[in-house]
N, C-alpha and C positions, 0 to 999 in steps of 0.2 A: 210655885217653885215646880208642879206638877206640869203646868205647859210649857218651862223650859227648857223638860226631861225631853218630852214628846217629840218639842220642836231639835234640840241636838243628837235625839236620833233617829229622825227622819233626815237632816241634811248627810249626818253618817251614812246612812242607807241607800242615798240616793249617790252619794261619792263611790260607796263601794257597786254599785250599779253602772257607774260609768265607767270604771275602772279595771271591772271584766272584759275579757276580750274574748272575742271567739273567729274562726275560718267559718269563710261566705264562699264559694263555688255555686257554677251556674252555665248559663248559657244565655243569651240574648237574640233574638230573630226580629225579623221582619213581620209584623201582626197581620200585614195583608198579605204576602206569599209565603209566610213560613219560614224562608231561607236565616241562615244564622250571617249575624251581620260581624265581620271583622272589624278590630283596630276602633271599637265604641271608647270612649275613655271611660272609666270607672271610677269614683273619689268619691275619698267621703266628707261630707262638709265640714268647713272649720278644723277639718285637720289630713296634714303632711302624710294621706295613705293613698294611693291609688294604682292602677294598672290599664291594660287596656286587651279585648278580647282580644284572642288567635282567630286565625283564619277560620277556627268553626264556629266563631263567636263562643269559646267557651272561657271563663276568665276564672282565678283563685285569687284571693285575697286574705292576707293572714292577719292575724289580731288586730282584729277591730273591734275596738269599746262597742259594747251594747246600748242604744238607743242612739249610733246615731245616726244619719241621713246620708245613703247610698248616692250619687245622682250619674245618672249615665246618660251619656254626650255624645249625638253624633250628627256630621252633617249632615242634614233633608232632612231632620228627626227633629218630634218635638222633645226636650229633656224627661226622662223619667227618673223619681225618686221613689224608693224603696228606705223604709227604716230598719232598722235592723233589730232584732230582739231576741234571735239563739241564731248559732252557728246553723247551716241548712245550706242544703242547694238548690237554687229557687234558678227561676225560668222569666226572665223578662220579653213580654211585647212591648217592641216601638210602635208608634205612629208617625208614618211620614206626613211632614210640615209640606201642605202643597203650599203655602206663601213663602216655601224655602226651598222651591222645587228641586232636589239634591243640588241646593244651593250652593260651591262657587265653584264657579270653573274659568281655568285663566285664558284670557282675552287681549291679548296684546300688552301693553303696557300696565297692568290692570287685572283685575278677576267681576265677575261678575255671576249674580243669582241665577242661574242656567234658566226657569222662568221667565228671564230679562233681556236673552239674548236676541237679538234682532238678527242675526246674520247663518249660514249653514255652516253648523261648525258639529264635531263626533269627539267624540272622547272614548279611548281605549282604556278600562284601567288596570291595575296589578292583579288581578282576578285572573283576563283572562290572558295576561304572563304567565302565569302560574299554572294555568291550564297546557298553554302551546308548548312551556317550556323551550322557545327558539334559541340555535346557537344564536344568531347577529339579531343585533336588534330592529332590526327592518320589519324581519320575518312577523313580529306580532302585528302589524297593518294588512299581513294578504288574509282575502278576504273576509276580514273586520268589519270594514267601513265600506257605507257605499260611496262611490265617486272615485276609490283609493286605489288602485293596481300596482303590483308589487312583483318584478320579472328578476329572473339572473339570469348573467350570461355564462354563467356556469355555474356547476354543480361541486366544482371543486372544493374545497373548505378554503375559507377566507376571501373567498371571490365578493367581487364587488354587483349590490343589487341596487336596479333602480325601481323606484317609485313615481307615479306618474300621477296625479291629482286630476281628473276629470279631461283626460286624455291627453295627447301631446301639441301642442301649439306651437313652437317652434323646430327650425330645422337647426339650432344651435342648440345649449340648455337649457334641459327642461324638469328637470332637478328641484322638488319642494324647498325652500327657505328652512335649516335646521334651527331652534332657539333650544339650549338647553339650561335652565334656570335662566333663561335672560338673554342669554347670548350664544350671538352666533357661531359656530360649529359643528363638529360631522358624527353622527350616531353609529356608526358604522364598526366604531371600537369598542361604545358603549357596554358593560354586563348588562343585558336584557335584566335582572333583579335586581338590578339597582333605579328602576325608573317604575315609579310611582301612576304615573298616565303619562298620554300623547293627549292632547289636543290637536285638530284638525283643522283647519280655518280653510273652506273652499269657495269662497267669494270674497264680497268688495270687504268684506270684515278684514281680509287680508292687507287690505291696503294701507295700513294706519303700519307696514313694514312698505310700501312705496315702491322701492327700484328692486326688491326683492320679493314682492308679494307675487308675483304674476304666476308663478305655478307653484300659487298654493303655498300655507305657510302649519308648520308640524311642531308645535312646543312640546318640550321634554321635561317634566318637573319628577325627577329622580329624587328618591326617601330622603325623608326629614325623620329627626325625632318629634317626638311629642307631648307633650307640655303633662306635669304631673302624672308620669307614669317609670314604674320600676324600668332595673335596665332589660331589655330583652333581645336573648341571643338567641337568634337561629340558623340552622345548617340545613342545606340541601347538600344531596350527592346523587349524582346517576353515571350512570354507565352503561356497555350496553357495545354492538356496533351496527356496523354498514354494511346493506350490499346492492347493487346496482336493480331497478327495478321493470328494467325491459333490457334485452336483447335482439340485436334486427336479425329477421329470417333470410342468413346468406345460401349462395350455397355449399354443397356439400365436395369432395374432393369430385365423385363419383359424377355431381348432376354439374361442375365444372368445365369437365374436363368433356362431356358431351357436349356443352352446351358452343365451347368453344370449337369442338369440332366442324358440328353445323357453321359456326359461322365462317368457317374457315371454307366450309364446302359450297356455299350459298357464291360466296368470292372466288369460287374456283381454286385453292388454293390445296396444298397440300395438307392432312388432318397432320395435323400436332400431336394427339395422343389414340396411333393408331387401335392402340389395345389398353381400355379402361378397366381391365379387372385388374382387381389386387388393391388399387386407388382405396377404396370402402370410403370414408368420411371424410378423412382427411384432420387436417390442422383448424379447431374452432376459433379464431385467434381471439373471439369478446372474452372465450372462457380463460385462456390466458392471460389477458388484459384485464381484466377485471377479477378483482379479491375482494375476500370481508375486510372491511375494515375499523379497529376499535376506536372507541370514541368514549372519554371520561370528562366530568365536571366536576367542582367540586367550590362550592361560595360557604359563609360567613357574614353574617351580619351582625352587628351590639348596638342598639338602640333605647334609649328612653329621655327622662325630660324630668326635671324639678317647678315650679314658679317661672324661673328667670332660665334657663337653661335646655337646651335642646339639642341632643347631641345623637350621630349616628355612622358608624363605622361598618366599611365591609369592605371584603378582600374575594379574592375569585379566581380559578385557573381552569381551562380549561386544553384538552388538548383530542385531536382529530387531525389523524390518519385519509387519507384520499381513498379513494374503490379501486384508485386506478394509477399502482406505484409507489402506496402506502404513502410511505414518509416523503416522497419526492414529489405527493403534492398534498403535505399535510401542512398545517398549522395549530401554534398553540398563541391563547391572551393571557395575561395576566393581567390583574386591574388589584384598585386598593382608592379606597375614597372616604373622607373624612368631610364630615356637614357638623357644623358647630353654629347654632345659632343662640345668641345672649341678650338679653335687656340691660344696655346699659342703663338707661334710666326709665322711670314710668312711660319716657315719651320715647327713647330712642332705643334701636334694636339693629343689629349688629351678626349679619349674617354670613358663613364664609362655607364655600366648597369646594373640597379638591378631586379630582383624578386625578391617579397615574396609570399607564396603563405601557405593556411591553408585548410586543406582537410579531409573532414570527412568522416566515411563510416560503414553502420551496416550488413549485411550480414544474408543470412540460410544457411543454407545444401542445396545443390545444384550440378547436373552433375556427381551422384554417387548415386550406391545402398540406396537406404533408406532417398534419398532426399526428398524433401519436391510433385518436380515433378513429380518423380518417381512414390510418395505414390498418389500421384491426379490421377493419369493414375493406378494402380496395386488395390487400395482400391475398395471392389463392391460396385456397387450401388444400391444394397440392403439396405446400410446401411445407417442412418444418419448421420447427423453431430451432435446432440445432442441425447444422452438418455432420458428416460420418467424424469430421474431429472435434465434433463438439465444439465449436466455434457456432457463432450465431450467423444463422443462413441467410444469405445474399438475396435478395432479391432480383433477376437478372435485368443486366440494361438494354436489354434488345426493345425495340421499338413495339409499341403497345403492352408494357409494364409502368411507363410514368417515370418522369426523372426523379420526380418529389415521394417516389412512394417505397419506402425501407420496409426493414424490419420493425415492428412495432415493440417488441421486446428489449434488442437489441435500444433502439433507440430510450424508452425509457433508463436500460442500466446505464448510458450513455450522457443521461444530461445531467448536469450540476450546475445549481442555480446558491441561492439563498438569500432572504430579503428580513429587516430587523426593522423595527420601530420602535422608537422609545415617545409616551407621549403625557404631557404633560397640560393639563388642562381643567378650569376652574373657575369659580367666581367671589366676591366680596363686593355686600349692599351693603347700605346705612340707611336705617330706615326712620325718619323725625317727624312726630307727630307735630305741629309748631304748636296744634289748638286742636280744637275737634272734630274742627269739616277740614282741615287743612295737614295734608301729607307730603315729605321731601322724600323723594328715594336717590337716592346715587348709587351706580354697580359699574363696578368695573367687572368684562370676563374678558379669560384667556385664551387661547388654544396655542399650545409649541409643541413642537415633533422635530427632531433627529432622527434619519434613515440613511441605514446604509445597505446596501444590494451587491451584489456579488457573483457573475456567471464567468463560467466554466466552459472554452470549446477545445476538445482535446484533439489531438493526431488522430481522427478514424477515417476509414476507409468501410462506404455500405455499398459498393461498388463501384467500377468506372461509369463516369457522368452523373452520379445523384449528387442531386443539391444539394444537400444535408453533409458533401464530403469535408476533410480538414484534412488534407493530405499536405501544407508545407508545413506550417508552424500551431503549436498550441497556443492559446491565449487566453490570458483571464480578464474580466471588464469589472472594474469597480468604480460605486460612483457613490456619492455622499451628497443628502441634503438637509437643508435646513430652511422651516418655515414656521412662522408665526404669523401670527392676526389677536386684534382684539377688538372687544366691544366695550366703548363706553356713553354709560347714560345719566339721565340727570332729567327727571322729571316727577313736577307740581300735580298732587289730584286734592284737587278741588270740590268739595259734595255740601251741597244744600237744601232744605226743603224750605218752602215759601209755602205759606195757608195751606198747610198741613198735606195737600195735595200735588204741589208742583216739586217733584225732587229732581236739582241739575247734579249732572257732574262736572268739572269740567278736568282734563287733562292734559297740561303740556309741558312741551320739554326736548330736549336733541338728542342726539346720538352719534359719534362719531366711532368708524370703520377703518378699522386700518390691516392692510396685512404685508408681508412680505415674504422671502424667498429667495435663497440661494443656493450651489449645491462646486460639487468638484466630481471632475470625471477622469478616468486613466482607463488606459491599458497596457498588459503588459505580456511580452514575447517570449518562446519559449520555456516555457512550465517546467519546472526542473519534474523529472520523472512519467512528463502529462499524467501526476494527479493530483484530486481533488484534495487530496493532500497538503500539496504546497503552491498550491495556484492562489495567490497572492502577488502585488506587484512588485512588493519588494526584493521577491525573489525570483522574478522573472526579467532578468537581465536580456533577453536578447534585443535586435533590434527588425523593423518590420523589415521585409520585402520588399512592399510599396514605400514610397516616401508620402507617407501620410501624415493629418497629426492624431497622436495619443491620447493626448490629453488637453484638459482644458478646464474651464470655468466658469460660470455665470451669476450674474445681481440681478436682479427681475428688479423693474419699475416700482416703487412703490405702488399700491391699489387703495386711496384715500375716496373717504365716502360719509364726509358731514352729513347731516339731515336738523331738520326742526318737524315737530310734528302736534297738532291738537287735536283733542278726540270731545268731544261734546256729547252726552248722553241725557235724555229728557224722559222724564216719565211722568205721566197725568193720570192719578187714581189710580194709582201701579197694573193701567192694562192699556193704557195709551203711550207706547216706546220709539222714541224717535234717537237716533247717534247719527252724527255728521263727524269725520274724518276727512282731514287734510296734512298734506305732508310734501315737503320739499326735501327732495333729497339732490347731493351734486354728485359726480362720477368723475374719476380722475381717468377715466376710459375714454372721455370726450374729448371736444377740445375748446377753446375757453367759448365760444356764440353759443355751445348746445350742451356744455355739462351741468346743466341747473334744468330738472325738473320738476314737473307740482300735478302731485294726482292727489284725489279728493274723489269721497265716495259718500252719500245717502243708504242711513238702514231704516227702517222702520217693520214695528209690530202692534197686533191689537191682541190683548187676553182677551177672546171672546168669552172664554167660560166665568170672569167675572163681572161679565154686565148680566144687570136686573133682570132680564128677559131671558137669559138663560136658566132652563128647567137643570139645579142643581141634583134633580132626583131620578136623571138620568143616568144611561149609562154612559155616558161621554163624561170621565173628572175633569178633566183640565184640556183645553184647545186656544190654541194661539196660532196666528196665520204674521207670515212677517213678508218683507222682501226686502230685496238690497242692487245698487246699483252704483257703481263707482269703475275706477280707473287705477291698473299699478303697472309694474313696470321691470323691465329686462335689460340687464346692460352688460350681459354677460359675453364681453367680446376682449381679444386681447390689449394690452392698455396702449397699444402705439400704432392702434389704426387710423390715428389722425398723424399723427407725422412722421414726416420719414428717419429712417435711421441708415448708416452705412454700411450692410446686411450682406448687399449684393456683388456677383462677380463682375469682374470683368479684364479682359486681356486687350493692346495694345500694344504697336508698333512703335518703340521707342528705340533710336540708333541705329534702326535695320532688325532688331530681335523682337522678338515677342516677349511680352512685360508681364505681370500678371497684377495687378491692383483693386481695390475697390469702388465699389459702386451700392446707388440706389437702392435698398435691397424691395417688400413687399410697396407697391405703390400708396399711397397715404389719399382718403379721404377728408378734409378738415371740416366736411358739412353730416359725416355720420352720424348719427343721434341715437335715443333712447328704441326699442320694442316698448309701446303701449299696449296691455291687454284692457278691455272697457268690460267686465263683467256683470251681468244681470242675475237675478234669481227672485226665485221665489215659492213659498214654500210655507208649509201646516208643521206644526209638533202636536200633539196628543196623547194622554192617557183613558185608558175606558177600564170598563170593568174592577172597579175596586181596585184603579190603578195596576192593573195585571199586565193589559197591553196597553205596548208605546208601540206609536206610531208619527214617525218623522218622515214627508216627500215636499223632495224638491222638483221646479224645474229648473235648470240652466243654461244659459247664450254668451259663452267667450267670443271675442273678437282681439282676434292677436293682429295687429300692423303694426307696418316699419319692421319689419323683421330683419335682422342681422344678418346678410349673407355674404359669408368671406368667397374671397377669387372672384367674383364677378368680373367677367373678362371687359375689358373697356379696348379702345384702338388700337393695335400692335406698334405702334411710333412712341407710346409714351415705354415702351418695354417691359412689360409684365410678365414677356414671356423669355425675358433676360436669366442668366444662369443667377442664382441667389435670391432673385426676383419673385414678383407674384402679384396680380389682379388685386386691388381694393373691394373691402369691406363696405357695401352698401345698404341701405335703408329700400330695401326690392321686395317684401312679400308678406301676405296678410291668412293668416286660417283662423278657420269658425270650428268651435265646435259648441254643441248644441243636445241637450236630452234631458232624459229624467232620474230622479233616483227615488229609491221606496227601501226603507229598514223598519222592520218590524222585527219587537222585543217582547214574549210573552212567560211573564212568570206566576206560576202558581204551588199550590202540595194540597196532600191529600194524607192527612195524616204525618207519618213519621217519613214522606215521602217527597220532595220537594222535586221541582223540575223546571227548567226554564229552556224556550228554542229562539231561536234567533233567523233574520231571514234579511237578507239586503241583495235590492237589484238596480243595478245602473247600466243606463241608454247610451250609445255614443254616436253621436253622426258626425266625425271628423271631414272639414274639406275645404282644400283650398281654392282660395278665391283672387289669391293674383302672384304673381311670379315675374316682375318685371326686367330680368337680367335679356342678353342680348337674344337666347335662343328661348324664354317662356317655361323654362323646366328646369329643375338641378338634379344630374341622376347620380347614384353612387351605388355603390358594392361592386359585386365580379361572381360572374356565373362562367364554370368551367375555362378553358383557358383559352385567352385571346377575344372571348365575347365580346360585345357592350355589355354595360351596365346595365341587371337588373329592374332595378329599384326608382322611381323618380317622385321628385316633388314637382306637382303639372294643376293648372288653371283644373277646374272642377271633381279634381279626383283628391281621395282619399290622401293622407300624406305617406310616402313611402311603401304607395303602389306598384305594382307588380304591372312590367312594361313587356312584353312578347308577344309569339304568335299565338293565334287562336288554333288550337285543332279539329279536326271535321273526321275522325276515325282514321280505319285504313286502309289502304286502297288493295284490294281486295283480288284482282285482274288487272292484265294492261289495259284493257277498252277502260277500268276506269281513270290510271293515268292518261292516256291520253286525252279520254273530256276536258280535264282538270286544265287550269292555267299551267305552265312550267314553274319546275321549282327547282331548276337551277341555277339560280341567281344563289340560292341556303345553303352551296355546296357541291351537291351532286343532284344527276338525275333521277327522279325518282323511279323506283320499282315496286314493281308487289310487294304489298308485305311492311311499305313504308306508310310512316306518319303522312297525312293529307293536312296539307294546311289551311282554311279560309283563304281567300283575296276579300281582305278585308275590305278596301277602294274601291273594290270594282275594274280594276284597269285591265285584266288580263294577265295578270304577269305576279307572283310573288315571290317579293323580297322586302328588304328593310321598311320597305311605306304601308305594311301592313300588317307591323307589329300595333297591339290595340292592347288595352290595360287589362287584366287577367288573374288579377287577385289585390288585397289589400292585408296588412298585418295588423290590422285592429279590428277588435271585435264589435262586433254589435250589441252585444252582451255582457257583462259581467255579473256575477250571483255568489252570493258566500249564506250559509249555512251552520249551524250550531246548536247541539245541543248537551243540557247538563243535567244530570241526574245527580240526585242522592238518597239512598234509604240507609237512615241508622247511620253506623260509621262506613258504608260504603259510598263511592263517589263515581261517577264514569263521565265524560265530557269525547263530545266528536265535536269535530271544523274540521268544512269542507268548501271549495270552491270553485268557477267552473268561468270557462271562457267562450263563447255562442259566436260564429261569424269570422272568427280569425283564419288566414291564411298562412303555408310557409313554404318559401322553398325548397326545393330539395335539392341541396348542393352537396350534397356528403359522397357522391357515388361519383369516382372516376373514370369519362367514356368511354379511356382505352380499351381495346377491346377485350387483351388477355386478362384487363383484371378481375376482383370476383363481383360477382350481381347477386341483389339482393333475392329473394327466388320466385316475385313475383311472376320474374321474367322466364317461370316455369309455362307459364300463361301466352306467350307469345304467338303470332301467327309465322302460321308453319304450313299454308296454305289456304286459300278461296272457302271461305267461310270458318274459319279458324278462331280468328281473333277481331275483332273490333278495337281494343283496348292498348296492348301490350304488341311495337313491333318486333319486325324479323329482326335475328341475328343475321351479322356479318361483317369480315374482318374488310371488308369493302370500304368505299366512300359512302356515302349516306348522307340525310340532312335530319337524322334523326334527334342528333345530340344536340342542335339550334333552341337555344331559351323559347320556350311553349310551355300552355300550360297543363302538359304532360308531364312537367317534373314541381306543378302548385299541387298544394295538397289542403283541403279544408284540415284544420289542427284546434277546433274546437274541440275541450275537452270538458270532464268534470272530474275533479281532484280530491279524494278524500286524506285530507292533510293532516290530519292528525286524530287518531282517538288513545284514551288515557281512562285505566280501570285503579282508582284506589282506595286501602283502604285504612279509616282514624283508630290507631288501638283505644279503648274505655279510657275514658279520664280518672276511675278508678284506679285502674290498675297504674298508668303512669305516673299518678299525682307521689304515687310513694315511694318515687322515685327523682319528684322534683323538678317533673316536668312536664308542659302545657301542652303539648302536641308532638304525637310521632305518626307519621304518615307513610304506606309504605306503597309504592305504584308499578304500576309497568303501561309502557310508552310505546305507541308506533309513529312513528312521521312520515310521511308520506307511502300513505296506505298505497294505494293505489290510483289509478289515470285511466277512466275511461276514455277511447277515445280513437279514429281511425286514422290518426296518423302513423306513419310510418317509423318517424325519425324516433332519436333519444326520448325528448319533453318537446312536446307541445309547447308548454309553460316559458320555454326557452327565450329571449331577445338580447340580442346583442348591445341593448341599449343606444345604438343610432336612430337618432328620429325619422331617417328615412331607408337604411338600409338594414333594420335593424332583425327584418324577415327571414332573411336567409341561413341558412342551417349548415354550415359547414361539417358540423359532427358534434353538438354542443355535449357539453361531459357533463349528463345524466344528474339531476339533483337525488341522490343516493335514499333508500329506504332505511330507516333508525328506527332500532328496535332498542329500547333502554329497562332498567331499571331503576327504582329512583328512592331516596330517602330522605323527608321534612323532616326534622327536629326543632320543634321550640321550647327554653327554658330561662 
């Protein structure tokens, strides 16, 4: 009886012990580096209680039964178990699992443990995105990945950003393929806060994407909810202002007048400013054009999950005005995203991800002759913004002032346009695990958007003869586009281990991609009240003064690309790795005889650190050698290059009168085929010093052949020069890129001080090896007015190299002029003080035959640096990147003698021995303005891209109000650029593969000051 009583008492006490609950909180750290680990899953074993650590590795669990075991789980680390005995604050140190080295990365149509990856890849995680706080998603790759170069064509809000992976390989499309959660899409309008990671495929690993992989591949994984975690709400906000980082050093009013007088005197003309007293400094047009512009961003996310369901919802809104014109060059973007994952059964999982985007942008005339900044540079400082009547001052129309140069403030005020795009994209996928070793996946991804654009040309007179005048009729032009595409994938993954040491994974499947577009456009005349408020084709009821077509529509030929692919991964003893990739693509851009192409690759790896002979006690913790070789393709040409269309114009005599008709348009080439890129890569990955130092190094060699060159001249009898016609597209070029990449990352801690350092460097050697058109080169771009194109794609040179005259100082006296070959063919007889050009071919005369290659737009080296510091509740990050060896053509100065000049001209030649760099000024004829290396500058730079200082409120304080994180921070983007280049932005590039290095007056990237708040609960 007594024993029964003791048994009952023991059971009651045990039940009471387990029924007692406590609150547990704490932090999770990497045992090696001491850094906090975010997003660690924390859950009670056999209980439906769980959460995840926040950005700083902190967590809180309420009502946890005493006696249960907490499991801490995170990819790449060994699970950690902790038994709860009381309510307390705990510190968990997790060990990296080298057998699951940073475990899973997205590769092609599946995933791999990072240690098993045999290709050259790079991963950028959400931590980097949070550090940088980029406005556009592409900016997170700037300087953070070896071999990836990011450039902007303009610093205006919402402008296009170009990404190049391992150089420029084609005269056509060079941008990488972007896949968002597996479907082909665009990252330009994604909310950066929605991105979990980027995976960049740089070598033959990308051949699994065949036809689109030649320029590299960027795989974007968006954030999803996590299983067995409570609902997490995260709110992020920042606000700030922007300003120009640089203003060009121009002549003030007095300096301008004196220089103009000198140029007139040198030409024997009457002085235009006989009395310069009282002119002072005049108008600084850059100060008038550049303004401080506001920026504000807010985003919120809600995520969580149970054992069978995960969910994530987010919304964001950003509004950014431009530093030129404020709202006239501003943009705003609103996004909403919903991602849900559901286990329909033990074998079937359904995932959906939908993203809605609303994008609005206004823009000004930029990066060209007559752009706002071009005019701010060239309008003389002697002119005021307004005349005595309060109207905008007109720039004179007399010779010497340029017909395209107008008052930039008037230009901003009179520019009206708008662009709106609404986009819906997303995916739905179904995974079926048929049995243990076989998984089937079906995925449908889509992208659809509608855009509406409107521009208004008001009645305006900027002065007689100015090219921007509109003195006849006000007009409004409107167009709308509807663009859609979809990607359908179906593939099977079979994984099997044989005899314990041989592991195989076979993936086979197919993809269908299709894209369509259509649009309408129309122009209305005589806008009521000459006002933007009434600028609509429904209200503009006038008729055009010229009999021209004012409306129309189009519907593109559907682009289709069905594909089949297979990959085979083989792993022997978990240290010898082989991968084989094969893909068959068919493109509707080519004729039936050339529409199909086959791409294949082989990749191998050897994990040396797992060998028995490797000293496990050494400083090297992990070492893997890898190599890859394969072929990829590119089909980026218009879809009708191989077939004839009746889009040309024709005039003929019928019954004695001239008649208009239709003729064949651009000449066809039924034999046009794919560009093919052969990629070779060899490299190694290593971890050292207790996994604190990571090293990745690569040598790459890529050859792109059969380049698709448009408008290749053929015999004139074929009609390529007829109105509405054009020469065909042919496969006629080859470009090679090779170089080295090195990335170093180091993490460590000293008690409460955690730090990490990152560095990467890429060398690029770009060379054109073949151009098989009638001239042997392709030229592009413009310099000045009426001069030959200054940039070329030519055998033996870097693509886009600059082609012009080489200078040899300044003629100091008449004897030097007489002793030099004649330069009369360049436009004028040389005089002392003029630029002396080299007789490059030695024929005794200076003419166009003496032009040589005098610069290149592609850097020899690109580098990235970053630092991350954390001490207790304070954190600091800094990012920078650099480009070395690239040049830029200075084409933002109009060479008319009455326009303003940069103040370097104050060092001009004024007599023998005064200057051997800057020529004399003259209002007379000279050859000083022909394109030469005088207008080519070294555009190397080092840019401090971002610095950020943050402070997180103590957990003991914020837990009282049920918050898990409150962080305040101050940040500066585009802090400072070290460069010798005189222009606004040495990092700018138009994006054109041949003429991208010409600076017409790039809209500079602004410096942005921000104050921000991150709150999690």
